[in-house]
N, C-alpha and C positions, 0 to 999 in steps of 0.2 A: 468394375468390380469396387473401385474406390467411392464411386458416388453410390453405389448401393449399400455399402457399410456406414458412411457417415449419416445416410437417411434413415436406415436401420436404426442407428444409435439414437440418432434424432428424436425419431419416434418414442423410443424408451425412455428417454431424458422427459418429454414433455410430459408422458404419462408419469413421471414420478417414480419411474422403475429404474434401480441402479443397474450398471452395466455388467457388472460381475455377480457372483452368486449371492444370494440373499440370505442362506442358511446360517453363517457366522452371525453371532450377537456381537452386541456393540462391546467393545473393551473399555470404554468410559465413559462417565456421563455424558448423556448429548447436549449438545449446543445449539441453543436457538438463534437462529441467524435471519437477516433479511436477504431477500434476493431481488433485487429492484430491475433485474433484467441487464443491469452493467456493472460497472467495476462500483466499489466503495472506499477504494483507497489508491494511494498512490500507483499509478502503472508503470512498471520497469522495463518489460518488453513486449513486443509486437512482431509478427512474422506473417508474411502471406505465404498460403499453401503453393505446391506449385502450378497448379491451374487457375490460380488467381481467384477463385470463387470462395475462398474462405479465408478469414482473418484469424490467427490465434494470438491469446493476449494474457499477460498474467501480472500479478501485483501483490502489494503488501494486504490486500483484503483475504487472500490465503486460496483463491480461486483462479483455476486456468478457464477462460473462456475461449469456445470456438464461435465466431460470427459468420453469419451467411451475409455475404455483401449485397446479394440481390434484395434481401428483405430489412437487412440492417438491424438482425435482430439474432440473440444467442441461441444455438441450435445445440451446444453440447457445453458441458463443464465437467471439468476433471479435479477431483479433490483428494486429498491425503489428511494425514493426521493433524490436528490442530488442537490448541488450547487456549487459555485466557491469554491476554497479553501478546508476546511477540510468537509464540510457537505456531509454526505454519506460515509465517510471512514468507511471501516468494520475491527474493532479489533479483533472481536470474533465471532464464528459460531460452531453452535452444530447441530447435524442430530440425531433424536430421534431413538432408537432402532428397533422402528416397523416401521419406515421411515412415518409416517404420518406428523410431523411437521420439520421443519428447523427454528432454532432461530438464528436471527442476531444482533449483537450489536455493537456500536460505536458510531461515532458523527453522530446521524441520522436526524439533522435538524437544522435549525437557529433560529426557535420558543423554547424558553427554557421550554415550556410544552412538547415539543416532543423530543428535541435535546439526551436525554440522554435513550429514550425508547427503547425497545427491539422490532424487528419485526418478529413476528411469521406466517411464511409462511406454506400453506399446500403444502407439498413437492410436492406429485404426480401431484397435478394441476399447482402451480406456483402462486395461488392466496394467497394476503397477508392478512391474516383473521383477525388479531388485532393488537394492540401496548401493550405491557406490560408496564406500567408507575408505576415509584415509585423510581427510581434511580435520584440522582441530579448531576450525573457526567459522564462521558464516562464509558460504561461497556467495560471492557477488556479481561473477563474471562466468559465461557459459559459452561455447561455441563449438559445433561439430565441424569435422573437416568437409571438404567439397567431395571426397569420396566416400562419405558416410561411415567412413572405418574408426576414425577415433574423435574423443570429445576432450576438450580443454577447459579446465576449471581454474578459478583463482578466487583466492581467498583473502578475506580481511580481518581486521582486528588488531590488538595490541603488540602481538608478536608473531613470530614465525611467520612471515608473509611469503606463501607458497603459492605455486601454479601446478596443476598436475594433469598430466597427457594419459589418457585413458584408451585401452583397446577396448572398444564397445562391443564387437564379437563375443570377446573372452569375458567380457565385463570384469575387467582387472586392471589395475593401474600398470602402466609401462614405466614412466618418468616422473619424478619429483623435480621441479624447475625451482632452485632457490637463488637469492640474490637480492630481490627487492627487499626495501626497509620498512614500507609502509603497506597500507591496503591496495589491493590489486583488483580494479574493476573492469579493466578493458583487456579484453581476449580475442584473438582472432587466428585464422589459418590462411596462408597462402594457398592460391588456386591450385598448383600442383600437390597440396596435402602433406609438403614435405617440411614446412617451416612454420611455427607458431610465433606469435609477437604477443608480449603482455605488458599492460600499461599501469601505473601505479602512482598513488597518491604522493610517493616520493620524488614526483616531477620527472621520471625518467621512463623510457620503455626497454624493452630487451626482446632479441631476434634470438630462437632459439631452435635446434635442429630435431626434428621428430624422431628419426633413427636412432638416437642415443641420448636425446635429451640435453645435448651439449648448448654452449652459450656461443652463439655467433657474434654479437655486437651488442653494446649498450648504446641508448638512443638519447643524448642528455644535450637537448637544445631548449626545451621548454623551461620557464620560469615559475611555473606554477603546478599543481596539481594535475595529472593526466587522469581524465576520466571516460574517455571514450576512443576506440580504435575502429578502422574499417579497412579492408584490402581491396583493390580494384580487381575485378574480376577479368580485366583487358591484359593488364600488365603487370600486377603482381606488386604495385606502388603501396605502400603503406599511407595512411593517412591519420593523424591522431590530433584528439581536440583536449584542451586543457582549460583551467580556470584561467590563466591568463588571456584568454580571449582568442588564441592562436590555433587555426588549422595548419599543421604542418606536414609535409611529404617526405618520406624516405624510402630509401632503394629497399626492395623487398627481397633481394639475394645479400646483399653485404650490410644492410642499416643505416648506409652513408645518409647523410642530411641532404636532401635535394632543394628544397625550399619553402618558405613559409606562403600558404597557397591563399589564405585569406585572415584576416583580422575581423572578426563579426561583432566586436564592440560588447558582447556580452560573454559568459561563460558559456562553454560548447559543452551540452549535455549528452549527445549521442551523434553518432555516424553512421551513415548507410550509404554505398555506391549502387547507382542504377545496375541492373545486369550487364548492359553493354559498356558498363565502365564510363559513359560520357559524361555523368553526373554525380555530385555527390550532396547528400541532404545532410543538414546539421541541425540540432535540437539546442537547448539551452538549459543550462544547470541553475544553480540558485543563482539569483541576480534581482537587484532592485530594479524597477523601472519595466523596460519592455521584455517581454517574452516570445520574440519572432524565431522562427524558424526560417533556414535560407537553401536554396538549391543554388549550388555552384557548378559551374561548367568545369569539366576537368581534361585537360591539366591547365586551363588559361586560369582559373581562379574567378572568372568573370561571374557576377551576381545576377542569376536569371530571374528568380523568384524570390520575393521576403513574404512568407506567411504570416498574418498578424493575428489570428484568431482566437488563440490560445490566451488565457488571462492567468497563467501560473506556469512552472516550470515543465519542460518536454524533456524525459528520459527516454523514450522508446520511439524509435523512427524505423520505417521498411519501405523500400519499394516493390511495387508489385512486378511480377516476372514480365510481364509485356513491356514494363518500363514507363505506363501512363500514369499510375497512381502512386501517391506517398500517403502512408498511414503515421500518425503522430499521436502517441498517447500522452494526456498531460491535462493541466488546467486545472482549477480549482474545484470543477465538478466531476473530475475523473472521466474525461470524455475521450474517446479516439476520433481523431477528424481523418477524414479519407479526402485527399486533395488532388488536382492535377498537376504533375511536377512541372508541366511548361507554363502555366500561367497562374498556378494557386486558387482556382477555383473550387469550393468546395462541392464534394460529390454527397458526402453523407457525414453525419454525426452518430456515433455509436455510445449509446450513453443509457443508461435506466432511468427511473423516475425519481430520482432522488437528486439531493444537492447537498454542497457542505453548508455547515452550521456556522455562521460568522460571529453571532451574537446572542447571548443568553440574559436574562434576568428574571427576578420576580417583583409582583406586585406588591406595594408597599404594606398593605395587609396581609401578604403571605398566602393569599388564596388561588393565586394564579400564577403560573410560569410562562414566559415568553421566549421567544426566539427570533433569529431572522436567517434567510436563506439567501439574501443578495449582497454581492459584496460590495463595499465601499472603503473609503480609505481606512487603515486601521490604525488603531492604538491601542496596545497590548493589554493596558488597563480599563479599556472601556469597551473595547470590541469594535465590530465594523456597522457603525449606522445605528439609527431606531429599529427596535424591533417590529415585527410584521404580525405575528400570530401569537396566539395565545390558548393555554389550557387549564381549566379549573381544575385544582386540586381537589380529592375528596376531603371531607370533613366528618364529624361524627352524624351530621344530620344532611350532608350533600356527597352525591355520588360522584364519580369521576368522570369529567367534563369530556367534549369533543373541540377539536382544534377549530379555533375561530381567528379571523382577522383583529388586529386590534384596532381600536378605535382612535382617533388622532388625539393627541394631548394626555393620553394615559402614562401616568409617571410608572416606572418600573426600576428596582433597585439593580444596579450594575456592580460589576468590580468595583472595588475602592483601593486604590493605591497610596492613601493617606488615613492615618489613625491618630488622633491628637498631634502630637510633634514628631510622629515616625512617619516614614514615608518609604516608597519603594521605586526603585526606576533601575533599567535595564542598559547594559552597554555591552559593546562588541568585546569577544573574546575568545578562547580555545583555539583548538588547530585549525578552524575553518573559517574563522572571522566572522560567525554569527554573533545574534545577540544572546550569547552563552552566559553572561553574569547579571545576576539581579543582586543590586546593592540594597542593604538595609539601612536605613540611615536614622538618625535620631537629632534633631535640631540640625539638619543638612550634613552631619557627620557622619559617615560610614563606620556602623558598628559591626556589621557582618556582610560576607557576599556568598552566594550560592553560585557554583559555577556548573552548569551541564556540560556532559561530554558525549562523546559518540555512544555510551553505553547507557546512558540515560538522558535522552532528548533533544541533546544538541542545543537546544534554543529556549528560552523563556518567551512564549508565543503570546502567554495569558497570566494575570496574577492578581491577586486580591488577599487584603486583610479580612480576617473573620471579624465580625461585628467587636467583638471584646478585644481584637487588638493582639491576642496571644499568639495565633496562629496564621502561616502566610501558607497560600495554595496557588501552585504554580501548574500551568499546563505548557508541555513542550512538544516535539515531534515525535512521531510515530507512537501516538497513545500514551505517551508518558504524562501522568497528573499525580501531582505529588505534595503532600502537607509538610510544613517545615516549621518548626520553632521558629520565634523570633530571634533567636539567637544563630541561626542559619543550620542548626541542626537538623536531620532528618526525621520526621515522624513515622512515615509511610506512603505506600502508593495506594492510589485509588485505579484498580485492574480492570478494564474493559473496553475502552477506544484502542481502536487498530488505527487511527489516522490522527495528525495534527490535530492538537486541543486549541483551538483558537480562540475559546471564550469561556470565563466562569464567572459565577457570581454565587454569592450566600445569601439565604434569607436573613431577614431582620432579627429572627430569633436565633439566627446560629445554628439552626437544627438540621439545614437541607443544604447541599452544595448542587449546583446546576453546570453542566457542562456542555459543549458544543465542539465539535469536530468535523474535519473534512471527511470521516469516515459515515456522514451524513445522518448521524443520531444525535439525539440531545439525551442526556443521562442526568438522573435526579439520584444523589447518593445521600446516606447517613454520615454527617460530617464527623462524627465521632468515632464510629464503627469503620467507615470507609466502605460499607454494603453498597453496591448500586442496586436501590429500590427498585427502580423504572427505567427503561429504555424507550425512547420514542422515535420512531420514524414517520415522516409525514411526507408523501409522495406528491409531485407535480400534478397528479392526476387527481388529486383530492382525497385518495384513499391514504389510511391512516392504521399504524397498529402500535400499542404500547404492551411491553413484557415485563414480568419479573424474571429473576434468576432461577425460579423454580420451573420456569416454562408456561406459566398460565399466563393469559392474555387476554386484553380486550381490542377491538377492532372497528373499524368500518364494514360494511356489508363485504365487500371485496378486499379487506385490509388482510385477512388469514392469506390469500393467494400471494404474498409477497413475504410470507415467514414458512420457516421450516426448521427442522431439526438436523444437526451435521451428525453423523454417526461416525465416531473412529472406529477402526478395525484392525489398529495395530500399527506402528510405522510403515511396515512392510507391506500395508495392503492399503487399495484404493478405499475411500470413505464413501459412505452413502448418504443419502439426502432424502428426507422424508416431508413431505409437505405437511401444514398445519392442518389442511382439511382433513386427513386422515384421522385426526384425533381431535376435532374440535369439541365433541360431545365431551370431552374430560377436561380440556385445557382451555376452552374458551370460558374464563370465569373473570369476568369484570368485577366481581365481590372481592376475590382474592387479590387483584391488583389493587382495588382502593385501599383496603386494609392494610395492605404493605406499605403504604404512604402514611395511614394513619397511626400504625404501630411501629412505624420506622423498622420493621425485620419482617423479611418473607417467612422465616420461621414461625414466628408469632401469628401472622397472617394464615399460614396452613394449619395452625392449631386451631384457630377461631372456627375454622371451616371443617374442623373435625379430620383433617388429613395428616395427623402426626404421622403415620407411618408411610405417607407419600412417596412414591419412589418411581421417579420420571424415568428413569432407566428400564425398569420392569416394564412400565407402560409400553412404551415405545418397542422393546424387544417383542413384547406379546402381539404387537400389533403388525410384526413383519411374518410372511407367511412362511 
C-alpha cells in the first residue's frame, strides 16, 4: 500500500496537480519561486523512510523534499504557508517511525499566533492535519519517540528557552520542560520512549521523564554550545556534540557522564547512530578550514571513515535502515550526499541544477551585470574570485540579454570597502564568534560599529560603500541584506534572499544594487527604494529565467519549467504549487521585465504595458479548476 500511495502522489506532483483539494483560492498573493529539482538553501534535516527507498529532507528554502534513491530525483514536495524573508523557513523536521506523521518547525508565519507553531502533516497524503501551538519562539529541534506516540520539540530565541513533549494521537501538549537558559537545538528520545534529552547553547544537556516531565539530571561536561544529540538504539547511551569539538557519552538512565568518545577537531554539527548502534556519524557546524564528516565505532571511539566531499557545513545526517548508507546534507551548493558507511565511497549526490552565487559585479559602463558560481577563497569586500557569466541589462534601445560567459580581462565594478579616507573592516564578535561586527573607520579610526546578531543575520559576509560614500550595504546570513548610514544607523532591508548573501556590488551611478546568495539567485535592486527589480536563476543545464516581483518573466526555451507560483492556502493548510507553463501566455513578458529595469520600478513597467489593474492573484485563481 505504501508504494502505491507514494507512486500515486508522485504522478500527481509531476503533473503539477496539488495533493489536496483545489477548490479553495489563495489566501495571499502568489509567490514566484524556482524549482531546481533540489534544495536552494541550508539543509537542516534528512531522514530515510523505513524501507530505505526514499529520503526526506527539509531546510531553509521552505520546502520538504522526498527523494527516490534509485533515480536520485525529487518525487514529492510538501509545502506550507510562506512569505517574504524568513516566513516559512524550516529549521527542524522529524518523521514518525510508523511514517504516519511528518512534523515541521521553524519560522512558520508572520502572525504571532502561528509563527512558532509546529506543522503536522499526514505523510502518506501530504495533508497538513493540524498546527501544534505552544511555543513562543522558533522551533529548532524535533524528534518522535520510537513508539510514534510522542513528539519532542525545542525552541530558541532570546528568552523562555523551553522544550515541549506532545501527545501526537491527541495532538495536544503533555509537558513543558523548563530550565535551559539558551536556545535548544538538540532533542532526542531514549529507545523505550520513557525519557527525553535536550541539548542547548547554554553548554548543557538535560535528561527528563516523559511520564511527568520531571528533570532527572543536568549533563554538564561540555565547554561550549551543544548543537546535536543522538541516542544509541542498542543500549540507550546518549551521545552529544558540541562546538567545543567533542563528542561525549552519557548514561541514558541516569545522565551520568561516561567518557569523551572523540574530538573531531571541528565543531560538531549533527549526530546519528546506525540502526544496530555500532556506529556514530558526525557532521560539522560553522568552522574555518575542513568540513569533514566522520564515522566512529561505538563504543570504542575508533575513527572508521572520514568523508571529505562537502565544501561547507553539514547540519543534517542520517543512516539508512540497513546500516549501509549515510546521508549528509550540506555544502555550499545545498547537496545531499549518500555514501557508504564502511568506506566513504559516494553512491549519489542529490541536488538540483543550481549553484550558490559567490561574486557579483557591474561592467564599468553599467550595461552588464556579472556573477560567479564557482567557489574560491573569500574576501567579504571583493567576493569569491573573478566573475564567470554576464547578462546585458536593457536600455532605451537595447532589450534584455541572455546569460553568456565573460571574456577574459573584462573589468567589472565590485564591492568597495574604501571611500576617500573612510574604510570598512569586519571582526569577530557576538555570541558565536562569527564576523559579527563591521567597523566603519575614518583615517583608520573607528567612527561606528555595526553588530549583527541571531535576529539580523549573525555575520557580515559581504559589504560595500555606495559610490557617493554615504551609504553602506551589508549582506549577512539567512538572506539578510541591509542598508546603513555612514554613522552605522540602519536605513532598511532589501527583502528577498532566503540564503546567505555572499556578494554585493553597486553600479557606478549608484542606482542599482546587485547581490548573490547561496539561495542560488542573483538579485537586482533599486538602491534608493530597496525594491527587488529582477531575480535571475541560471542553471548548470544552460537554462535560465529572470523575473519581477509582479510575476512576469523572461526565460530560455525550457526555463519556465524551473519556475512556478507558490499559493498559500492559510497557515493551517498545505500550499499549492502552480507551474509557470500554465500561465506562460500571460506572464512570459520580456518587455515588462526590461521596462522594470529601465524605469527602476515594476509598478511603472506595468503601467507602461497598460496593466495598471493587473492582479496576479486573480489571474492564478482563475486558472485553478
